[in-house]
C-alpha positions as CSV (number, residue, x, y, z in Angstrom):
1,M,-29.4,0.5,14.0
2,Q,-32.1,-0.5,11.4
3,H,-35.0,0.2,13.6
4,R,-33.7,3.2,15.6
5,P,-35.5,6.4,14.5
6,P,-35.3,8.9,13.1
7,F,-32.8,7.6,10.5
8,P,-32.4,4.3,8.5
9,A,-29.4,2.2,9.3
10,W,-27.3,3.4,6.4
11,K,-27.6,7.0,7.5
12,W,-26.6,6.0,11.0
13,L,-23.6,4.2,9.6
14,F,-22.4,7.3,7.7
15,M,-22.8,9.6,10.7
16,I,-21.0,7.2,13.1
17,E,-18.1,6.8,10.7
18,G,-18.0,10.5,10.0
19,L,-18.1,11.4,13.7
20,M,-15.3,8.9,14.5
21,T,-13.1,10.4,11.7
22,V,-13.7,14.0,13.0
23,G,-13.1,12.9,16.6
24,F,-9.8,11.3,15.8
25,A,-8.8,14.3,13.7
26,I,-9.4,16.6,16.7
27,I,-7.5,14.3,19.1
28,S,-4.5,14.1,16.7
29,I,-4.0,17.9,16.6
30,P,-1.7,18.1,19.6
31,V,0.1,14.9,18.5
32,L,0.9,15.6,14.9
33,P,4.1,17.7,14.6
34,N,4.2,21.0,12.8
35,F,8.0,21.0,12.4
36,P,10.7,18.6,13.6
37,A,12.3,21.4,15.7
38,T,9.1,21.9,17.7
39,T,8.1,18.3,18.2
40,K,8.0,17.7,21.9
41,W,7.8,13.9,21.8
42,L,11.2,13.6,20.0
43,T,14.4,13.6,21.9
44,P,16.9,16.5,21.3
45,E,19.0,14.2,19.2
46,E,16.1,13.0,17.1
47,R,15.0,16.6,16.5
48,E,18.5,17.6,15.5
49,Y,18.7,14.6,13.1
50,A,15.3,15.4,11.5
51,V,16.2,19.1,11.0
52,R,19.5,18.2,9.5
53,R,18.0,15.7,7.1
54,L,15.5,18.3,5.9
55,E,18.2,20.9,5.4
56,E,20.3,18.4,3.4
57,E,17.3,17.7,1.1
58,S,16.7,21.4,0.7
59,I,20.3,22.1,-0.2
60,S,20.3,19.2,-2.7
61,S,17.2,20.5,-4.4
62,R,18.5,24.0,-4.7
63,A,21.8,22.8,-6.0
64,G,20.1,20.8,-8.8
65,D,17.7,23.7,-9.7
66,I,15.2,21.1,-11.0
67,S,12.0,22.3,-12.5
68,H,8.7,20.4,-12.4
69,W,9.2,19.3,-16.0
70,Q,12.7,18.2,-15.4
71,S,11.6,16.2,-12.3
72,F,8.9,14.5,-14.3
73,L,11.3,13.5,-17.1
74,S,13.9,12.3,-14.6
75,A,11.3,10.2,-12.9
76,I,9.9,8.5,-16.0
77,R,13.3,7.9,-17.4
78,D,14.3,6.0,-14.4
79,W,13.7,2.3,-14.8
80,R,13.1,1.9,-11.1
81,T,9.9,4.0,-11.4
82,W,8.5,1.5,-13.9
83,L,9.3,-1.5,-11.8
84,F,7.7,0.1,-8.8
85,L,4.7,1.0,-10.9
86,A,4.4,-2.7,-11.9
87,A,4.6,-3.9,-8.3
88,Q,2.1,-1.3,-7.1
89,T,-0.3,-2.1,-9.9
90,F,-0.3,-5.8,-9.1
91,C,-1.1,-5.4,-5.4
92,T,-3.6,-2.5,-6.0
93,C,-5.6,-4.6,-8.6
94,A,-5.5,-7.6,-6.2
95,G,-6.8,-5.2,-3.5
96,T,-10.2,-5.0,-5.3
97,I,-11.0,-8.2,-3.3
98,T,-11.9,-5.6,-0.5
99,Y,-15.1,-4.7,-2.4
100,F,-16.2,-8.3,-2.6
101,V,-15.4,-9.6,0.9
102,P,-19.2,-9.5,1.9
103,T,-20.0,-11.3,-1.3
104,L,-17.4,-13.9,-0.6
105,M,-18.9,-14.3,2.9
106,S,-22.2,-15.3,1.2
107,S,-20.4,-18.0,-0.7
108,L,-19.2,-19.4,2.6
109,N,-22.8,-20.1,3.6
110,Y,-23.3,-17.0,5.7
111,T,-26.6,-15.1,5.3
112,G,-28.4,-11.9,6.2
113,E,-26.7,-9.7,8.8
114,N,-24.2,-12.4,9.6
115,V,-22.5,-11.6,6.3
116,Q,-21.5,-8.2,7.6
117,Y,-20.6,-9.4,11.0
118,M,-18.3,-12.1,9.7
119,T,-16.3,-9.5,7.8
120,I,-15.2,-7.9,11.1
121,P,-12.7,-10.7,12.2
122,I,-11.1,-10.5,8.7
123,Y,-10.3,-6.8,9.1
124,M,-9.2,-7.3,12.7
125,V,-6.7,-10.0,11.6
126,A,-5.5,-7.6,8.9
127,F,-5.2,-4.8,11.3
128,V,-2.8,-6.8,13.5
129,I,-0.8,-8.2,10.6
130,V,-0.4,-4.8,9.0
131,L,0.8,-3.3,12.2
132,I,3.3,-6.2,12.9
133,C,4.5,-6.0,9.3
134,G,4.9,-2.2,9.4
135,F,6.8,-2.2,12.7
136,S,9.0,-5.1,11.5
137,S,9.8,-3.5,8.2
138,D,10.8,-0.3,10.0
139,Y,12.8,-2.1,12.7
140,F,14.8,-4.2,10.3
141,N,15.0,-1.3,7.7
142,D,13.7,-3.7,5.1
143,R,11.0,-3.4,2.5
144,P,11.5,-5.9,-0.3
145,K,11.7,-9.0,1.8
146,H,8.6,-8.0,3.7
147,I,6.8,-7.5,0.4
148,M,7.9,-10.9,-0.8
149,A,6.8,-12.5,2.5
150,M,3.4,-10.9,2.4
151,G,2.9,-11.6,-1.3
152,T,3.8,-15.2,-0.7
153,M,1.6,-15.5,2.3
154,S,-1.3,-14.1,0.3
155,T,-0.7,-16.3,-2.7
156,I,-0.6,-19.5,-0.6
157,S,-3.6,-18.5,1.5
158,L,-5.7,-17.7,-1.6
159,I,-4.8,-20.9,-3.3
160,I,-6.1,-22.7,-0.2
161,V,-9.3,-20.6,-0.3
162,A,-9.8,-21.4,-3.9
163,T,-9.2,-25.2,-3.7
164,V,-10.7,-26.4,-0.4
165,S,-14.4,-26.8,0.3
166,N,-14.4,-26.5,4.1
167,P,-16.1,-23.1,5.0
168,K,-14.1,-22.6,8.2
169,A,-10.8,-23.2,6.4
170,R,-11.7,-20.9,3.5
171,Y,-12.8,-18.2,6.0
172,T,-9.5,-18.5,8.0
173,F,-7.2,-18.4,5.0
174,L,-9.3,-15.6,3.3
175,A,-8.3,-13.4,6.3
176,F,-4.6,-14.1,5.8
177,G,-4.8,-13.8,2.1
178,A,-6.5,-10.4,2.3
179,S,-4.1,-9.3,5.0
180,G,-1.1,-10.0,2.7
181,I,-2.7,-7.9,0.0
182,W,-3.3,-4.9,2.3
183,C,0.3,-5.0,3.6
184,C,1.9,-4.8,0.2
185,S,0.6,-1.5,-1.1
186,P,2.0,0.8,1.6
187,L,5.3,-1.2,1.7
188,V,5.8,-0.7,-2.1
189,L,5.3,3.1,-1.8
190,S,7.6,3.2,1.2
191,Y,10.2,1.2,-0.7
192,L,9.9,3.6,-3.6
193,S,10.4,6.6,-1.3
194,N,13.5,5.0,0.2
195,T,15.0,4.0,-3.2
196,I,14.3,7.1,-5.3
197,S,14.9,9.4,-2.4
198,R,16.6,12.4,-4.1
199,P,16.1,15.0,-5.2
200,A,12.9,15.5,-3.3
201,E,11.1,16.8,-6.5
202,K,11.9,13.6,-8.4
203,R,10.8,11.5,-5.5
204,A,7.5,13.4,-5.2
205,V,6.8,13.0,-8.9
206,A,7.7,9.3,-8.8
207,I,5.4,8.6,-5.9
208,G,2.5,10.5,-7.5
209,F,3.1,8.9,-10.9
210,V,3.2,5.4,-9.5
211,N,0.3,5.8,-7.1
212,A,-2.0,7.5,-9.7
213,F,-1.5,5.0,-12.5
214,A,-1.5,2.0,-10.2
215,N,-4.9,3.1,-8.8
216,L,-6.3,2.8,-12.4
217,S,-6.1,-0.9,-11.9
218,S,-9.0,-0.7,-9.5
219,V,-11.3,0.1,-12.4
220,Y,-10.7,-3.1,-14.3
221,G,-9.9,-5.1,-11.2
222,S,-13.5,-4.8,-10.0
223,Y,-14.6,-6.9,-13.0
224,I,-12.7,-10.0,-12.0
225,W,-15.4,-11.0,-9.5
226,P,-18.5,-11.4,-11.7
227,S,-21.6,-12.8,-9.8
228,S,-22.0,-15.4,-12.6
229,T,-19.0,-17.2,-11.2
230,A,-20.4,-17.6,-7.7
231,P,-19.9,-19.4,-5.4
232,E,-16.4,-20.6,-6.4
233,Y,-15.3,-17.3,-8.1
234,V,-12.6,-19.1,-10.0
235,P,-11.6,-16.1,-12.2
236,G,-11.4,-13.7,-9.3
237,F,-9.2,-16.0,-7.2
238,T,-7.1,-17.1,-10.1
239,V,-6.3,-13.5,-11.2
240,T,-5.7,-12.4,-7.6
241,I,-3.3,-15.3,-6.9
242,V,-1.3,-14.5,-10.0
243,L,-1.2,-10.8,-9.1
244,M,0.1,-11.4,-5.6
245,F,2.7,-13.9,-6.9
246,A,3.7,-11.2,-9.4
247,T,4.0,-8.6,-6.6
248,A,6.4,-10.9,-4.7
249,V,8.4,-11.5,-7.9
250,A,8.5,-7.7,-8.7
251,A,9.8,-7.0,-5.2
252,F,12.5,-9.7,-5.7
253,F,13.7,-8.1,-8.9
254,L,13.6,-4.7,-7.4
255,M,15.8,-5.9,-4.5
256,V,18.3,-7.6,-6.8
257,L,18.5,-4.9,-9.5
258,T,18.7,-1.9,-7.2
259,K,21.6,-3.5,-5.5
260,K,23.3,-4.6,-8.7
261,Y,22.7,-1.3,-10.5
262,P,22.8,1.4,-7.8
263,Y,23.0,5.1,-8.7
264,E,26.5,5.5,-10.0
265,N,27.3,8.3,-7.5
266,A,25.7,10.6,-5.0
267,E,25.1,13.1,-7.8
268,E,23.0,10.8,-10.0
269,G,19.4,11.3,-9.0
270,E,20.3,14.3,-6.9
271,T,21.9,17.4,-8.5
272,G,22.7,15.4,-11.6
273,A,19.1,14.7,-12.2
274,S,18.6,18.0,-13.9
275,S,21.2,17.2,-16.5
276,E,19.6,13.8,-16.9
277,A,16.2,15.3,-17.5
278,T,17.5,17.6,-20.2
279,N,19.5,15.0,-22.2
């Protein structure tokens, strides 16, 4: 689009991306549900289940009478919140590789416009892997093992990228390494939502707390790829490899500890959360 008037290429890019976003938003209006009871693409049994689940959460919240402050205290006093924060911070910081994919393409001997073109297959591979991982995680009702699998895949792939010299091998495994990173972040938040599920106020605070503070890692994470380390980028790959390994380890500890130390009863984390927050 560089030589197509009346706009330069970067303006065309913004307009195309913006129009696609608006277009998908308009198309999604009849698809996205307003309420479970009025969702046409759910079966009657699914609608009944969804409505009943929302009613149970509402009853639990009213019974606990939890204020915003109590919800906040309950969330930050729960050790699970901090483990999830660690896991999300690790994979979010590793995710800064996204900003440097074109730069890494240059280090693989691609030049000019080919640098941008060669990023497309990486995102296409990631698109497929993320979808497969998401559907698999939902089908098997499992989060931690999928996080461990993706973290391990990313760790091994990035080790290969950092140690081999063949450009094609580096390019191939960079796609799998980046895909593992991009899979982990949504899985961690989903795992958090399933683990700290009630009361709804505490869950909302925990998700917001973890997501907000984990995103701060993007600030310092962007400094692990200095141009002075090109073309090997040893510091960037080393830190990212360690972070993805740490993500897998954190998921393992979350899986073990949440099973070993479950909430003592249905009241802990539900109606009992208000008393916990005031102790």
